[in-house]
Each structure stands twice: as structure tokens, then as C-alpha cells.
KEVEXDREN-100596 format. One record per residue (C-alpha): residue number from 1; residue in one letter; x, y, z. Coordinates in Angstrom, 3 decimals, decimal comma. Layout:
BEGIN
+------+------+----------+----------+----------+
! resi ! resn !       c1 !       c2 !       c3 !
+------+------+----------+----------+----------+
!  NUM !    A !        X !        Y !        Z !
...
+------+------+----------+----------+----------+
! end
This chain:
BEGIN
+------+------+----------+----------+----------+
! resi ! resn !       c1 !       c2 !       c3 !
+------+------+----------+----------+----------+
!    1 !    M !   51,892 !  -35,446 !   39,936 !
!    2 !    N !   52,697 !  -31,787 !   39,276 !
!    3 !    E !   51,766 !  -30,812 !   42,829 !
!    4 !    N !   52,338 !  -27,120 !   42,181 !
!    5 !    N !   50,073 !  -27,088 !   39,148 !
!    6 !    N !   46,319 !  -27,335 !   39,293 !
!    7 !    L !   44,474 !  -29,224 !   36,606 !
!    8 !    K !   42,581 !  -27,090 !   34,114 !
!    9 !    I !   39,720 !  -29,163 !   32,723 !
!   10 !    T !   37,866 !  -28,279 !   29,536 !
!   11 !    F !   34,800 !  -30,256 !   28,484 !
!   12 !    L !   35,401 !  -30,669 !   24,758 !
!   13 !    G !   32,089 !  -32,464 !   24,238 !
!   14 !    T !   29,262 !  -33,651 !   26,485 !
!   15 !    G !   26,956 !  -35,485 !   24,075 !
!   16 !    T !   26,239 !  -39,144 !   23,484 !
!   17 !    S !   27,236 !  -41,038 !   20,336 !
!   18 !    A !   24,664 !  -39,268 !   18,124 !
!   19 !    G !   25,420 !  -35,791 !   19,475 !
!   20 !    V !   22,833 !  -33,106 !   20,184 !
!   21 !    P !   21,055 !  -32,067 !   18,024 !
!   22 !    M !   20,729 !  -35,489 !   16,428 !
!   23 !    I !   20,547 !  -35,788 !   12,655 !
!   24 !    A !   16,962 !  -35,564 !   11,324 !
!   25 !    C !   15,429 !  -35,136 !   14,784 !
!   26 !    D !   12,796 !  -32,469 !   15,337 !
!   27 !    C !   12,317 !  -32,887 !   19,103 !
!   28 !    Y !   12,212 !  -29,785 !   21,278 !
!   29 !    V !   15,721 !  -30,446 !   22,645 !
!   30 !    C !   17,242 !  -30,747 !   19,184 !
!   31 !    R !   15,403 !  -27,547 !   18,160 !
!   32 !    S !   16,634 !  -25,657 !   21,224 !
!   33 !    E !   18,534 !  -22,449 !   20,494 !
!   34 !    D !   20,368 !  -22,610 !   23,833 !
!   35 !    T !   24,075 !  -23,123 !   23,135 !
!   36 !    W !   24,268 !  -25,402 !   26,186 !
!   37 !    D !   22,011 !  -27,825 !   24,317 !
!   38 !    K !   24,518 !  -28,163 !   21,460 !
!   39 !    R !   26,588 !  -31,192 !   22,446 !
!   40 !    L !   29,514 !  -32,673 !   20,538 !
!   41 !    R !   30,692 !  -36,194 !   21,329 !
!   42 !    S !   32,135 !  -36,643 !   24,828 !
!   43 !    S !   35,759 !  -35,810 !   25,531 !
!   44 !    V !   37,808 !  -33,727 !   27,963 !
!   45 !    L !   41,061 !  -31,776 !   27,826 !
!   46 !    I !   43,257 !  -31,837 !   30,931 !
!   47 !    S !   45,908 !  -29,126 !   31,020 !
!   48 !    V !   48,699 !  -29,402 !   33,609 !
!   49 !    G !   51,378 !  -26,766 !   33,279 !
!   50 !    A !   52,623 !  -27,021 !   29,688 !
!   51 !    D !   51,080 !  -30,459 !   29,145 !
!   52 !    N !   47,779 !  -31,065 !   27,357 !
!   53 !    F !   46,096 !  -34,459 !   27,693 !
!   54 !    V !   42,947 !  -35,408 !   25,805 !
!   55 !    I !   40,728 !  -38,263 !   26,952 !
!   56 !    D !   39,184 !  -39,785 !   23,792 !
!   57 !    T !   39,201 !  -38,465 !   20,232 !
!   58 !    G !   35,630 !  -38,706 !   18,994 !
!   59 !    P !   34,308 !  -37,731 !   15,559 !
!   60 !    D !   34,315 !  -34,052 !   16,601 !
!   61 !    F !   37,972 !  -33,939 !   17,706 !
!   62 !    R !   39,060 !  -31,512 !   14,978 !
!   63 !    L !   36,272 !  -29,040 !   15,755 !
!   64 !    Q !   36,998 !  -29,307 !   19,474 !
!   65 !    M !   40,705 !  -28,568 !   19,016 !
!   66 !    L !   39,912 !  -25,578 !   16,804 !
!   67 !    R !   37,259 !  -24,216 !   19,161 !
!   68 !    E !   39,589 !  -24,377 !   22,169 !
!   69 !    K !   42,628 !  -23,180 !   20,178 !
!   70 !    V !   44,758 !  -26,092 !   21,366 !
!   71 !    K !   48,310 !  -25,610 !   20,077 !
!   72 !    S !   50,044 !  -28,665 !   21,530 !
!   73 !    L !   49,092 !  -32,189 !   22,549 !
!   74 !    T !   51,150 !  -34,226 !   24,997 !
!   75 !    A !   49,104 !  -37,424 !   24,884 !
!   76 !    I !   45,769 !  -39,040 !   24,151 !
!   77 !    V !   44,359 !  -41,419 !   26,739 !
!   78 !    F !   41,523 !  -43,651 !   25,540 !
!   79 !    T !   38,662 !  -45,004 !   27,636 !
!   80 !    H !   37,543 !  -47,726 !   25,230 !
!   81 !    E !   37,183 !  -48,728 !   21,603 !
!   82 !    H !   33,735 !  -47,507 !   20,584 !
!   83 !    K !   33,678 !  -45,353 !   17,474 !
!   84 !    D !   32,351 !  -42,217 !   19,188 !
!   85 !    H !   35,516 !  -42,253 !   21,324 !
!   86 !    I !   38,196 !  -43,056 !   18,719 !
!   87 !    A !   36,933 !  -41,842 !   15,317 !
!   88 !    G !   38,824 !  -38,542 !   15,297 !
!   89 !    M !   42,310 !  -39,905 !   15,856 !
!   90 !    D !   43,337 !  -39,229 !   12,252 !
!   91 !    D !   43,328 !  -35,501 !   12,998 !
!   92 !    I !   46,244 !  -35,736 !   15,419 !
!   93 !    R !   48,472 !  -35,470 !   12,351 !
!   94 !    A !   48,131 !  -31,693 !   12,547 !
!   95 !    F !   50,098 !  -31,863 !   15,802 !
!   96 !    N !   52,637 !  -34,145 !   14,106 !
!   97 !    F !   53,160 !  -31,498 !   11,411 !
!   98 !    L !   53,751 !  -28,811 !   14,035 !
!   99 !    T !   56,090 !  -30,728 !   16,357 !
!  100 !    R !   57,598 !  -33,257 !   13,939 !
!  101 !    K !   57,127 !  -35,813 !   16,714 !
!  102 !    P !   54,651 !  -38,664 !   17,250 !
!  103 !    V !   51,750 !  -38,202 !   19,660 !
!  104 !    H !   51,792 !  -40,481 !   22,685 !
!  105 !    V !   48,672 !  -42,682 !   22,766 !
!  106 !    Y !   47,625 !  -44,771 !   25,782 !
!  107 !    V !   45,347 !  -47,773 !   25,172 !
!  108 !    N !   44,241 !  -51,088 !   26,622 !
!  109 !    D !   44,342 !  -54,275 !   24,552 !
!  110 !    R !   40,846 !  -53,966 !   23,071 !
!  111 !    T !   41,313 !  -50,335 !   22,089 !
!  112 !    E !   44,621 !  -51,134 !   20,406 !
!  113 !    V !   42,869 !  -53,787 !   18,299 !
!  114 !    A !   40,193 !  -51,262 !   17,301 !
!  115 !    L !   42,724 !  -48,566 !   16,372 !
!  116 !    R !   44,691 !  -50,965 !   14,226 !
!  117 !    R !   41,465 !  -52,053 !   12,512 !
!  118 !    E !   40,067 !  -48,539 !   11,962 !
!  119 !    F !   43,369 !  -46,830 !   11,114 !
!  120 !    P !   45,529 !  -49,548 !    9,501 !
!  121 !    Y !   47,558 !  -46,958 !    7,569 !
!  122 !    V !   48,827 !  -45,491 !   10,863 !
!  123 !    F !   50,432 !  -48,830 !   11,791 !
!  124 !    A !   51,516 !  -50,043 !    8,337 !
!  125 !    D !   55,145 !  -50,994 !    7,713 !
!  126 !    M !   55,174 !  -48,825 !    4,584 !
!  127 !    K !   53,442 !  -45,568 !    5,476 !
!  128 !    Y !   52,007 !  -43,031 !    3,096 !
!  129 !    P !   53,516 !  -39,570 !    3,710 !
!  130 !    G !   51,444 !  -37,440 !    6,059 !
!  131 !    V !   49,611 !  -40,156 !    7,979 !
!  132 !    P !   49,321 !  -39,727 !   11,747 !
!  133 !    E !   52,376 !  -40,705 !   13,768 !
!  134 !    V !   51,761 !  -42,250 !   17,164 !
!  135 !    D !   53,835 !  -43,701 !   19,964 !
!  136 !    L !   51,578 !  -46,425 !   21,374 !
!  137 !    H !   51,660 !  -47,268 !   25,090 !
!  138 !    K !   49,804 !  -50,294 !   26,485 !
!  139 !    I !   47,985 !  -49,812 !   29,786 !
!  140 !    T !   46,127 !  -52,058 !   32,220 !
!  141 !    N !   44,254 !  -51,323 !   35,435 !
!  142 !    I !   47,454 !  -50,068 !   37,047 !
!  143 !    P !   48,384 !  -46,385 !   37,592 !
!  144 !    F !   50,748 !  -44,866 !   35,040 !
!  145 !    T !   52,532 !  -41,542 !   34,698 !
!  146 !    I !   52,854 !  -39,284 !   31,658 !
!  147 !    N !   55,649 !  -36,817 !   32,259 !
!  148 !    N !   54,896 !  -35,913 !   35,895 !
!  149 !    T !   51,128 !  -36,485 !   35,802 !
!  150 !    K !   49,725 !  -39,650 !   37,356 !
!  151 !    F !   46,680 !  -41,348 !   35,818 !
!  152 !    I !   44,796 !  -43,916 !   37,906 !
!  153 !    P !   42,551 !  -46,132 !   35,751 !
!  154 !    V !   39,095 !  -46,819 !   37,140 !
!  155 !    E !   37,598 !  -49,910 !   35,538 !
!  156 !    V !   33,826 !  -49,725 !   35,000 !
!  157 !    L !   31,361 !  -51,741 !   32,963 !
!  158 !    H !   29,531 !  -50,480 !   29,877 !
!  159 !    Y !   26,979 !  -53,317 !   29,851 !
!  160 !    K !   29,516 !  -56,186 !   29,673 !
!  161 !    L !   32,357 !  -54,185 !   28,140 !
!  162 !    P !   35,191 !  -53,127 !   30,476 !
!  163 !    V !   35,839 !  -49,396 !   30,091 !
!  164 !    F !   38,440 !  -47,211 !   31,777 !
!  165 !    G !   37,636 !  -44,017 !   33,587 !
!  166 !    Y !   40,531 !  -42,048 !   35,049 !
!  167 !    R !   41,440 !  -40,344 !   38,323 !
!  168 !    V !   43,954 !  -37,525 !   37,888 !
!  169 !    G !   44,651 !  -35,607 !   41,081 !
!  170 !    G !   41,322 !  -34,399 !   42,410 !
!  171 !    F !   39,542 !  -35,081 !   39,117 !
!  172 !    T !   37,743 !  -38,296 !   38,150 !
!  173 !    Y !   36,252 !  -38,838 !   34,693 !
!  174 !    I !   33,808 !  -41,705 !   34,060 !
!  175 !    T !   31,995 !  -42,079 !   30,757 !
!  176 !    D !   30,026 !  -44,952 !   29,189 !
!  177 !    A !   29,261 !  -46,822 !   32,404 !
!  178 !    N !   26,347 !  -48,506 !   34,094 !
!  179 !    Y !   28,230 !  -50,354 !   36,859 !
!  180 !    I !   31,181 !  -49,582 !   39,130 !
!  181 !    S !   32,388 !  -52,159 !   41,645 !
!  182 !    D !   32,970 !  -51,257 !   45,280 !
!  183 !    E !   36,709 !  -51,772 !   44,802 !
!  184 !    E !   36,852 !  -49,299 !   41,930 !
!  185 !    K !   34,644 !  -46,809 !   43,795 !
!  186 !    E !   37,376 !  -46,551 !   46,414 !
!  187 !    K !   39,624 !  -44,953 !   43,772 !
!  188 !    I !   36,997 !  -42,251 !   43,172 !
!  189 !    K !   36,262 !  -41,298 !   46,771 !
!  190 !    G !   37,694 !  -37,954 !   47,836 !
!  191 !    S !   37,479 !  -36,472 !   44,350 !
!  192 !    E !   37,136 !  -32,726 !   44,174 !
!  193 !    V !   35,354 !  -32,984 !   40,823 !
!  194 !    L !   33,657 !  -36,138 !   39,552 !
!  195 !    V !   32,288 !  -36,551 !   36,026 !
!  196 !    L !   29,682 !  -39,242 !   35,362 !
!  197 !    N !   27,638 !  -40,207 !   32,343 !
!  198 !    A !   23,875 !  -39,583 !   32,596 !
!  199 !    L !   22,290 !  -40,553 !   29,301 !
!  200 !    R !   18,558 !  -40,091 !   29,856 !
!  201 !    K !   15,801 !  -40,665 !   32,414 !
!  202 !    E !   14,601 !  -43,998 !   31,008 !
!  203 !    P !   16,567 !  -47,215 !   31,737 !
!  204 !    H !   19,357 !  -48,109 !   29,327 !
!  205 !    V !   21,310 !  -51,332 !   28,942 !
!  206 !    S !   24,770 !  -49,749 !   29,135 !
!  207 !    H !   24,515 !  -46,226 !   30,591 !
!  208 !    F !   23,533 !  -44,712 !   33,909 !
!  209 !    T !   20,159 !  -43,023 !   33,919 !
!  210 !    L !   19,860 !  -39,555 !   35,393 !
!  211 !    Q !   18,609 !  -40,922 !   38,726 !
!  212 !    E !   21,276 !  -43,632 !   38,835 !
!  213 !    A !   23,938 !  -40,990 !   38,229 !
!  214 !    I !   22,475 !  -38,769 !   40,974 !
!  215 !    D !   22,401 !  -41,680 !   43,425 !
!  216 !    L !   26,005 !  -42,597 !   42,637 !
!  217 !    A !   27,170 !  -38,988 !   42,907 !
!  218 !    Q !   25,581 !  -38,724 !   46,351 !
!  219 !    E !   27,174 !  -42,005 !   47,399 !
!  220 !    L !   30,667 !  -40,971 !   46,273 !
!  221 !    K !   30,364 !  -37,472 !   47,775 !
!  222 !    A !   32,667 !  -35,511 !   45,463 !
!  223 !    E !   32,713 !  -31,791 !   46,163 !
!  224 !    K !   31,116 !  -31,239 !   42,758 !
!  225 !    T !   29,747 !  -33,687 !   40,209 !
!  226 !    Y !   29,140 !  -32,956 !   36,529 !
!  227 !    F !   27,093 !  -35,145 !   34,209 !
!  228 !    T !   28,173 !  -35,812 !   30,629 !
!  229 !    H !   27,462 !  -38,171 !   27,682 !
!  230 !    I !   23,965 !  -36,678 !   27,521 !
!  231 !    S !   21,376 !  -37,552 !   24,887 !
!  232 !    H !   18,581 !  -35,429 !   23,467 !
!  233 !    M !   16,198 !  -37,712 !   25,372 !
!  234 !    L !   17,271 !  -36,277 !   28,735 !
!  235 !    G !   15,749 !  -32,827 !   28,214 !
!  236 !    T !   17,109 !  -29,306 !   27,906 !
!  237 !    H !   19,991 !  -28,109 !   30,025 !
!  238 !    E !   17,829 !  -25,440 !   31,640 !
!  239 !    E !   15,025 !  -27,754 !   32,729 !
!  240 !    I !   17,206 !  -30,636 !   33,951 !
!  241 !    Q !   19,589 !  -28,437 !   35,915 !
!  242 !    K !   16,620 !  -27,242 !   37,993 !
!  243 !    E !   15,938 !  -30,859 !   39,017 !
!  244 !    L !   19,457 !  -31,599 !   40,258 !
!  245 !    P !   20,549 !  -31,637 !   43,916 !
!  246 !    E !   23,062 !  -29,164 !   45,308 !
!  247 !    N !   26,589 !  -29,454 !   43,915 !
!  248 !    I !   25,475 !  -31,628 !   40,975 !
!  249 !    F !   25,474 !  -30,032 !   37,541 !
!  250 !    L !   24,983 !  -30,793 !   33,879 !
!  251 !    A !   28,236 !  -30,197 !   32,037 !
!  252 !    Y !   28,165 !  -28,375 !   28,712 !
!  253 !    D !   30,548 !  -28,043 !   25,795 !
!  254 !    G !   33,300 !  -25,564 !   26,565 !
!  255 !    L !   32,812 !  -25,675 !   30,343 !
!  256 !    K !   36,064 !  -25,076 !   32,212 !
!  257 !    V !   36,813 !  -26,076 !   35,786 !
!  258 !    E !   40,006 !  -26,018 !   37,840 !
!  259 !    V !   40,912 !  -28,916 !   40,137 !
!  260 !    G !   43,745 !  -29,574 !   42,576 !
!  261 !    G !   46,655 !  -31,534 !   41,204 !
!  262 !    G !   46,946 !  -33,805 !   44,244 !
!  263 !    D !   50,056 !  -35,580 !   45,435 !
+------+------+----------+----------+----------+
! end
């Protein structure tokens, strides 16, 4: 870990798979004029010194990179294979054009299968000029290091699908989960900043509800917890934030926090 460099975290998107506002929806949340109620698909940027790491490239990846004026990309680390977390990978080719180098991509077995299915031209033997160039790295539930930054996978369940969250220094990022085992919770404890998904108030088969996320945040006792992967069914940012306990917050697109780099 770059122990002399804090982590600079930018929430690139905080919405669920449909985003907020959702297409063709006329609910009061989707009609809200509050910019904090405009949510692109969930992703974060972790900046450590000169390195920029993105967790997940959803359909809004291009817009997120432009909004945050990201000029370099060290690596992409994927949580899982669902389309709202991988669909934007084609746009990494802009970084290829700038650096004339492949982008390092970290995936588990299932996500590799999905990338090869969704982007076959990236992995073809005979490549069309200008397609994305990637250097693929296989990961399992074992810590790995990119340059000097250590990533600790945290395996959670998204219904029955294993999904990786990540602990990086004092920062833990969990998205698309509705169950975390006691063993994996041990990896999270002591986090300075914890990010959890909180989809809506009503029960859902594969996501934490707002109350489930609150209960888990209070159990894990991070200094601060931010909720992400939020749907229009949760409510407006303003009204829900008033319901949250101390040191628990709704994240919003463009939010920036700084976290200790750890050991």
C-alpha cells in the first residue's frame, strides 16, 4: 500500500441498474430537480498518488470519465458480470489511444466469461484497428496488489451470485449484495469509510433494503458509511438523509471523500 498517500475516492455513479431518473417514469423522485437525485450507474474512482483505479465500468462510464476529467487509468477492477457493471468497457479505448498501452483489467472467472461474450472483438485473434486493448488479470478471493496498492476482495452474495467487494486501505466498497458471511465481515471491520448498497425500503431478492443496510453499517461500525446503488423507489436524497442515523449518509454522484491508505 502507498502508506504515504491517502486514497481519494470519487463516486462516479450511485444509481441502480436503471439509473435515476428511470426511463419513462413520472414518479416524484424521477421528477426531482435536485442534482443529488440524478444517479448514474454505480461505480467509484480510487486515486492513489498518480494511479487511478475504477471499480466497474457501467453503461455511463464515458460520461463519468468526462465529468471527472480523468486523464489516465491504471486499472479496472470488476465486482461481477452484470451488464450495469461491465457495459462501458468499450470506452477504455480512449485511454489506449492516449497511452498506447493496454489497460489492466482484474476479473474473476465468471466476469471473464461475460467480457469475452459481450466484447468478443476485444479478445479476437485478428483484431479490428482501434478496438480496446486490455491486459487481463485473473483474481480469486485472495488479496492482490496493483503497483503498490493492495486490494482485498470481500466475497458477498447477490442472491445466489458470488460478487466481490473490495477493501483498499481504510476504504471498503460493497455493491450488489444481500448477504455477507461472518468471515468476510472480518475483512471490513475497522474501515474508515464503508460503502454499502441500499436499493429501496421494500424487501428485494438480491439487494439490501435501507433498514438492512443501516443494521449492517451499525454492526460493522465504520467511522462513516455511505449508501449507493440506490433506486428511485427509495425516495429523494433530502428526505432519506433525514431518516439516517449519525455517520451514515446517502452517497451522490460526484461525491468525493478522502480515506487513509493503510499499511
